[in-house]
C-alpha positions in Angstrom: 108.3 69.6 89.2 106.4 72.8 89.3 107.0 75.9 87.1 108.2 77.7 90.1 111.0 75.2 90.9 114.2 76.5 92.4 116.2 73.5 91.3 118.2 72.8 88.2 120.2 74.8 85.7 117.3 77.1 85.0 117.9 78.8 88.3 121.4 79.8 87.4 120.4 80.9 83.9 117.7 83.2 85.4 120.1 84.6 88.0 122.8 85.3 85.4 120.3 86.9 83.0 118.8 89.2 85.7 122.1 90.1 87.5 123.3 92.7 84.9 120.3 94.9 84.9 120.1 94.7 88.7 123.8 95.2 89.4 123.2 98.5 91.2 120.7 96.9 93.5 123.3 94.2 94.4 126.0 96.8 94.9 123.9 99.0 97.2 122.7 95.9 99.2 126.3 94.9 99.7 127.3 98.4 100.6 124.6 98.6 103.2 125.7 95.4 104.9 129.4 96.3 104.7 128.7 99.8 106.0 127.1 98.3 109.1 129.9 95.8 109.5 132.4 98.6 109.5 130.5 100.3 112.3 130.5 97.1 114.3 134.2 96.4 113.9 135.6 99.9 114.2 136.6 101.2 117.6 135.6 104.8 118.5 134.4 105.6 115.0 131.6 107.8 116.3 134.1 109.9 118.2 135.5 111.4 115.0 134.2 114.9 114.1 132.6 113.8 110.9 130.4 111.4 112.8 129.0 113.9 115.2 125.5 113.8 113.6 125.3 110.1 113.9 126.5 110.2 117.5 123.7 112.7 118.3 121.0 110.5 116.6 122.1 107.0 117.5 124.3 107.4 120.5 126.9 104.8 119.6 128.0 102.9 116.5 126.8 99.5 117.7 123.1 100.3 117.4 123.4 101.5 113.9 125.8 98.8 112.9 123.5 96.1 114.1 120.6 97.7 112.3 122.5 97.9 109.0 124.4 94.6 109.2 123.5 92.6 112.2 119.7 92.8 111.8 120.5 92.4 108.1 119.0 95.3 106.2 121.7 94.7 103.6 121.6 90.9 104.0 117.8 90.8 103.8 118.0 92.7 100.5 120.7 90.4 99.1 118.4 87.4 100.1 115.5 89.1 98.3 117.6 89.6 95.2 118.6 86.0 95.2 115.0 84.7 95.6 113.9 87.2 92.9 116.6 86.2 90.5 115.9 82.5 91.0 112.2 82.6 90.6 110.7 82.0 87.2 108.1 84.7 87.7 109.7 87.9 89.1 108.5 89.6 92.2 109.4 93.3 91.6 107.5 94.4 94.7 110.3 93.0 96.9 112.8 95.1 94.9 110.7 98.2 95.0 110.3 98.0 98.8 114.0 97.3 99.4 115.0 100.1 97.1 112.6 102.4 98.9 114.2 101.4 102.3 117.6 101.9 100.7 116.6 105.4 99.6 115.8 106.3 103.2 119.0 104.7 104.5 121.2 106.7 102.1 119.2 109.9 102.8 119.7 109.3 106.5 123.4 108.7 106.1 123.6 111.9 104.1 121.8 113.7 106.9 124.0 112.2 109.6 127.1 113.4 107.8 125.7 116.8 106.9 124.7 117.3 110.6 128.3 117.2 111.5 128.9 120.5 109.7 131.9 119.1 107.9 132.2 118.8 104.2 134.0 115.6 103.0 133.8 113.0 100.4 130.5 111.8 101.8 128.9 114.6 99.7 130.0 112.9 96.5 128.9 109.5 97.6 125.8 109.0 99.6 123.4 111.5 97.9 124.2 109.7 94.6 123.5 106.3 96.3 120.0 107.7 97.3 119.5 108.9 93.7 120.6 105.4 92.5 117.8 103.9 94.7 115.2 106.0 93.0 116.5 104.6 89.7 116.2 101.1 91.2 112.6 101.8 92.2 111.8 102.9 88.7 113.4 99.8 87.1 111.5 97.5 89.4 108.3 99.3 88.7 109.0 98.9 85.0 109.6 95.2 85.5 106.3 95.0 87.4 104.5 96.6 84.5 106.1 94.0 82.1 105.2 91.1 84.4 101.6 92.3 84.7 101.0 93.5 81.1 103.5 91.6 79.1 106.5 93.1 77.3 105.9 95.6 74.6 107.5 94.9 71.3 
């Protein structure tokens, strides 16, 4: 068996050990997938006044919903986190790229809501998600430095 094996109890130990520090990445990946799923399963969501900006940009909810959930931006990120957590040697570049994409997603959602001209709870949620993605990028970059240069003691 190679050192990169995905089998055995070591996989679960690595995933459990890495889950805590990456919890926000998991949360935002799940939130992305569920956000898209809500768009796919909600009737006439884009007809509500707070969705006017999204309607102007995307036309209908199905396109954005399939992009977020159906094409799997959230699901791809979850898969990347599973692979990253299971590997013996971490691959923080995957996490940096997915957090960067997440940053643009949450900025775009913030822009879509702000384009409606209506102030609502979105203002307290999505800009902070974008900020959280910047923190995730920083953490992944720190992990990349440790993987490349070793942990400082």
